C-alpha positions as CSV (number, residue, x, y, z in Angstrom):
1,M,-12.5,-21.2,-9.5
2,S,-12.7,-19.2,-12.8
3,A,-11.0,-15.9,-13.2
4,S,-11.1,-13.4,-15.1
5,V,-7.6,-11.0,-16.7
6,N,-9.7,-8.3,-18.4
7,H,-12.3,-8.1,-15.0
8,L,-9.5,-7.9,-13.0
9,E,-7.5,-5.1,-14.9
10,E,-10.9,-3.3,-14.9
11,R,-11.0,-4.0,-11.3
12,T,-8.1,-2.4,-10.1
13,Q,-9.7,1.3,-11.8
14,D,-12.6,1.3,-10.1
15,S,-12.0,3.2,-6.6
16,S,-15.4,0.3,-5.2
17,E,-13.2,-2.0,-5.8
18,L,-11.7,-3.0,-2.2
19,L,-7.9,-4.0,-2.7
20,E,-8.3,-6.3,-0.5
21,D,-10.2,-8.5,-2.9
22,I,-8.5,-7.4,-5.7
23,V,-5.0,-9.1,-4.4
24,Q,-6.7,-12.1,-3.6
25,S,-8.2,-12.7,-7.4
26,A,-4.9,-11.8,-8.2
27,I,-3.1,-14.7,-6.3
28,T,-6.1,-16.9,-7.6
29,L,-5.2,-15.8,-11.3
30,A,-1.1,-16.3,-10.6
31,M,-1.7,-19.7,-9.5
32,M,-3.6,-20.9,-12.1
33,L,-0.5,-19.3,-14.6
34,R,2.0,-21.2,-12.2
35,H,3.7,-17.6,-11.6
36,R,4.4,-18.7,-8.1
37,E,6.8,-15.8,-7.7
38,M,4.1,-13.3,-8.3
39,A,1.7,-15.6,-5.9
40,A,4.6,-15.3,-3.0
41,W,4.5,-11.6,-3.3
42,L,1.3,-10.6,-3.2
43,R,0.5,-13.1,-0.5
44,K,3.5,-10.9,1.7
45,E,1.8,-7.8,0.1
46,F,-1.6,-9.5,1.8
47,D,-0.6,-10.5,5.0
48,G,1.9,-8.1,5.5
49,Y,6.3,-8.1,6.3
50,E,7.4,-9.9,9.0
51,D,11.0,-8.0,8.4
52,V,11.0,-4.6,7.5
53,A,14.1,-5.1,4.9
54,A,11.9,-7.6,3.8
55,A,9.6,-4.5,2.4
56,P,9.9,-3.4,-1.0
57,P,10.9,0.4,-1.0
58,Y,7.5,1.5,-1.8
59,R,6.6,0.9,2.0
60,R,9.6,1.8,4.0
61,D,11.4,5.3,5.0
62,L,7.7,7.3,4.4
63,Q,8.9,10.6,5.2
64,G,6.4,12.0,7.8
65,H,6.1,15.3,10.0
66,I,7.3,15.2,13.9
67,V,4.7,16.6,16.2
68,A,4.4,18.3,19.5
69,K,1.9,17.8,21.8
70,S,0.7,21.7,23.5
71,P,-1.1,21.5,26.7
72,Q,-2.8,24.3,25.1
73,Y,-3.1,23.9,21.4
74,G,-3.3,19.9,20.9
75,W,-0.7,18.7,18.7
76,I,1.4,21.2,16.8
77,P,4.5,20.4,14.3
78,A,7.7,20.5,16.5
79,P,10.6,22.9,16.6
80,I,13.5,20.8,14.8
81,E,15.7,21.0,12.2
82,E,15.7,19.3,8.7
83,H,18.7,16.4,9.3
84,Q,16.9,15.9,12.6
85,K,13.8,15.1,11.1
86,G,15.2,13.2,8.6
87,Q,16.7,11.0,11.1
88,L,13.8,10.4,13.2
89,G,10.5,11.2,10.8
90,S,10.0,7.9,8.1
91,M,8.4,5.3,8.9
92,D,8.0,2.2,7.2
93,L,4.2,0.9,6.3
94,I,4.9,-3.3,6.6
95,E,1.0,-4.3,7.8
96,G,-1.1,-6.5,5.8
97,I,-3.2,-5.0,2.7
98,K,-6.5,-5.2,5.1
99,P,-6.0,-2.5,7.9
100,L,-3.7,0.2,5.1
101,E,-6.7,-0.3,3.5
102,K,-9.7,0.5,6.5
103,F,-7.3,3.4,7.8
104,C,-7.8,5.1,4.1
105,L,-11.4,4.4,4.2
106,N,-12.4,5.9,7.3
107,C,-9.6,8.8,7.3
108,K,-10.4,12.2,6.2
109,K,-8.4,13.4,2.7
110,G,-6.2,15.6,4.6
111,D,-5.4,13.4,7.8
112,G,-3.2,10.9,8.5
113,N,-2.5,9.2,11.3
114,R,-0.4,9.8,14.5
115,V,3.0,7.3,16.2
116,P,4.3,7.8,18.9
117,L,8.4,8.1,19.0
118,E,10.0,5.0,20.4
119,K,11.0,6.1,24.1
120,E,14.6,6.0,23.6
121,A,14.4,7.9,20.1
122,M,12.1,10.2,21.7
123,L,14.0,11.0,24.8
124,A,17.0,11.9,22.5
125,L,15.1,14.1,20.6
126,Q,13.2,15.8,23.9
127,K,17.4,16.6,25.1
128,Q,18.6,17.7,21.9
129,I,15.7,20.2,21.2
130,N,14.9,21.3,25.1
131,L,11.9,20.7,25.1
132,S,9.6,17.8,27.6
133,A,6.6,17.4,25.5
134,E,5.5,14.1,23.9
135,L,7.0,14.0,20.1
136,A,4.7,11.9,17.4
137,I,5.7,11.1,14.0
138,N,2.7,12.3,11.7
139,L,2.0,10.2,8.5
140,S,0.0,11.6,6.1
141,R,-3.3,9.5,4.7
142,D,-1.3,10.4,1.5
143,A,1.6,8.5,2.0
144,Y,-0.9,4.8,3.0
145,C,-2.6,5.6,0.4
146,R,0.0,5.7,-2.2
147,V,1.4,2.4,-1.0
148,L,-1.9,0.7,-1.5
149,R,-2.1,3.0,-4.9
150,T,1.5,1.1,-6.0
151,I,0.4,-2.8,-5.2
152,R,-3.1,-1.6,-7.4
153,A,-1.0,0.1,-10.6
154,A,1.3,-3.7,-10.3
155,I,-1.3,-5.5,-10.8
156,Y,-3.0,-3.3,-13.7
157,L,0.3,-3.5,-15.2
158,Y,0.7,-6.9,-14.8
159,T,-2.8,-7.8,-16.2
160,Q,-1.3,-5.6,-19.0
161,A,0.8,-7.6,-20.2
162,L,-0.9,-11.2,-19.6
163,M,-3.6,-9.3,-21.9
164,A,-0.5,-8.6,-23.9
165,N,0.1,-11.9,-24.7
166,G,-3.1,-13.3,-25.3
167,I,-4.0,-14.3,-21.9
168,E,-7.8,-13.2,-21.8
169,G,-11.4,-14.3,-21.2
170,E,-12.9,-16.7,-18.5
171,H,-11.2,-19.3,-17.7
172,N,-11.4,-22.3,-15.4
173,H,-7.4,-23.6,-16.1
174,Y,-4.9,-23.0,-18.7
175,S,-3.1,-25.2,-21.2
176,K,0.7,-25.8,-20.4
177,E,1.1,-24.1,-24.1
178,E,-0.2,-21.0,-22.5
179,R,1.3,-21.1,-19.6
180,A,4.7,-21.4,-21.5
181,T,3.6,-18.3,-23.6
182,V,3.3,-15.7,-20.0
183,A,5.9,-17.8,-17.9
184,D,8.4,-14.9,-18.2
185,L,6.3,-12.7,-16.5
186,D,6.4,-14.3,-13.4
187,D,8.5,-11.0,-12.0
188,P,6.3,-9.3,-9.5
189,E,9.6,-7.1,-9.1
190,S,9.7,-5.5,-12.0
191,F,6.0,-4.8,-11.8
192,W,6.0,-3.0,-8.6
193,R,9.1,-0.8,-9.6
194,R,7.5,0.1,-12.3
195,A,4.1,0.9,-10.3
196,T,6.4,2.9,-8.2
197,D,7.3,5.2,-11.0
198,E,4.5,5.0,-13.3
199,V,1.1,5.3,-10.6
200,D,0.5,8.9,-11.0
201,N,0.1,8.4,-15.1
202,L,-1.8,5.0,-14.9
203,P,-5.9,5.2,-14.4
204,I,-5.8,4.0,-10.7
205,P,-8.2,5.5,-8.3
206,D,-7.4,7.1,-5.1
207,V,-8.5,5.3,-2.4
208,R,-12.1,6.5,-1.1
209,S,-13.1,7.6,1.9
210,V,-16.0,5.9,2.9
211,G,-19.4,8.4,4.5
212,F,-20.7,8.0,7.8
213,L,-23.8,6.0,6.6
214,E,-21.4,3.2,5.0
215,K,-19.7,2.9,7.8
216,V,-22.4,2.5,10.2
217,F,-23.9,-0.1,7.5
218,G,-20.8,-1.4,5.2
219,R,-18.5,-3.4,5.4
220,A,-15.7,-1.2,5.4
221,G,-16.9,0.3,9.4
């Protein structure tokens, strides 16, 4: 299987390219370069994390909003204090890339995902605010998209670093000497930490929202 660092770098900047496909190509490239740590991180991102504690910080404690179900108005902001929002209003996104990306593709900009509070937490909060309504966390589409953009940005930075060290063009394999020149780049944490800080200043597109016809006939449906 061939792998082009240049093409992969271009794909990270193309909103029509699914991150799901980009990650699989990046795994192939990392394995060809014997970058086992990078390949392992990419696989975890692709498959998801079994343990919240093992997930990177850009996937944990994402701030959402507590909402309450009103019989008259549907879901509305819950009357809670800031400290209650801080304690209960965050979520971890540990799922694999495919379901996260599918949600963003099929969700309109400005919308979000509503997740019921765990029963014990909901009962405790209902008692605190003297409210019997059903409570949930609403996490915005933007929060989901930022996770995906951060991963995409990390791959972009990885390809940039490889090209800066002379790894370019189409290859079916890399020589021992070529692999040696980039051995120190097998450090996924350095790339995702930079991506977390710099994503808004990098040429990384937002996740697009697909239209009705694409939902019916396209692969995102």
